[in-house]
C-alpha positions as CSV (number, residue, x, y, z in Angstrom):
1,X,8.2,-18.7,31.7
2,X,7.9,-18.9,27.7
3,X,4.1,-18.5,26.2
4,X,2.5,-19.6,23.6
5,X,0.1,-17.2,22.2
6,X,-1.9,-20.2,19.8
7,X,-4.4,-18.5,17.2
8,X,-6.1,-20.4,14.6
9,X,-8.0,-18.9,11.6
10,X,-11.9,-20.1,12.1
11,X,-12.9,-18.0,8.9
12,X,-12.1,-14.8,7.1
13,X,-11.8,-12.2,9.2
14,X,-12.6,-14.6,12.7
15,X,-9.6,-15.8,15.0
16,X,-9.5,-17.9,18.0
17,X,-6.7,-17.2,20.1
18,X,-5.3,-18.0,23.7
19,X,-1.8,-18.4,25.3
20,X,-0.9,-21.6,27.3
21,X,2.4,-23.0,28.9
22,X,2.8,-26.9,28.4
23,X,-0.8,-27.1,26.9
24,X,-2.7,-25.1,30.0
25,X,-4.5,-22.7,29.3
26,X,-3.3,-18.9,30.6
27,X,-5.9,-17.0,29.1
28,X,-9.3,-17.6,28.3
29,X,-10.0,-18.3,24.8
30,X,-10.7,-15.1,22.8
31,X,-12.4,-14.8,19.6
32,X,-10.8,-11.7,17.3
33,X,-11.2,-10.3,13.9
34,X,-7.5,-9.6,13.1
35,X,-4.6,-11.7,14.2
36,X,-2.6,-8.6,15.5
37,X,-5.4,-7.7,17.7
38,X,-5.8,-11.3,18.4
39,X,-1.5,-10.8,19.4
40,X,-1.7,-7.9,21.7
41,X,-5.5,-8.3,23.5
42,X,-3.9,-11.7,25.1
43,X,-0.6,-10.4,25.6
44,X,-2.4,-7.7,27.4
45,X,-4.7,-10.5,29.2
46,X,-1.3,-12.2,30.9
47,X,-1.3,-11.4,35.0
48,X,1.7,-9.6,35.4
49,X,4.6,-11.5,36.7
50,X,3.5,-14.9,35.3
51,X,5.9,-15.2,32.4
52,X,8.4,-12.9,30.3
53,X,8.7,-14.4,26.9
54,X,5.8,-15.0,24.8
55,X,6.2,-17.1,21.2
56,X,3.2,-17.0,18.6
57,X,2.1,-19.4,16.9
58,X,-0.1,-19.8,13.6
59,X,-0.6,-21.8,10.8
60,X,1.9,-24.0,12.0
61,X,4.7,-21.6,11.4
62,X,5.9,-19.5,14.7
63,X,8.6,-15.8,14.0
64,X,10.5,-16.7,17.3
65,X,10.2,-15.5,21.1
66,X,9.4,-12.3,22.2
67,X,9.9,-10.8,26.0
68,X,6.2,-10.5,26.5
69,X,5.8,-6.8,26.5
70,X,7.1,-6.6,22.8
71,X,4.5,-9.0,21.9
72,X,1.7,-6.4,23.6
73,X,4.6,-3.7,21.2
74,X,4.8,-5.2,17.8
75,X,2.1,-7.4,17.8
76,X,1.1,-5.8,13.3
77,X,4.7,-6.7,13.1
78,X,4.6,-10.3,14.8
79,X,1.5,-10.5,12.4
80,X,2.7,-9.8,9.9
81,X,6.1,-12.0,9.5
82,X,3.2,-14.9,10.2
83,X,1.1,-14.3,7.6
84,X,4.2,-14.0,5.5
85,X,5.9,-17.2,6.4
86,X,2.4,-18.8,6.3
87,X,2.0,-17.3,2.3
88,X,4.9,-18.6,1.6
89,X,4.8,-22.2,3.0
90,X,1.7,-22.3,1.3
91,X,3.5,-21.8,-2.3
92,X,6.4,-24.1,-1.7
93,X,3.9,-26.7,-1.4
94,X,2.1,-25.5,-4.5
95,X,5.5,-26.3,-6.6
């Protein structure tokens, strides 16, 4: 099963995150100060054995599906890539 980690910016330095599957909540929504923290904490909150893969969505972007353990381990890299994709999208929209 593939989870979706949905991250939304509430305001600068405040992000809401939740893990879902087919639109239903798997974790309780959390508020975090950093995107990588949101990714890691939400992935760690998934019940053991519930899912094996996860995809992180932020700002209308996703950078692919990862094994759940990699989502935890690579949260900073995933967050950096998503931020880059969102910035690139804004740059291209502004042309």
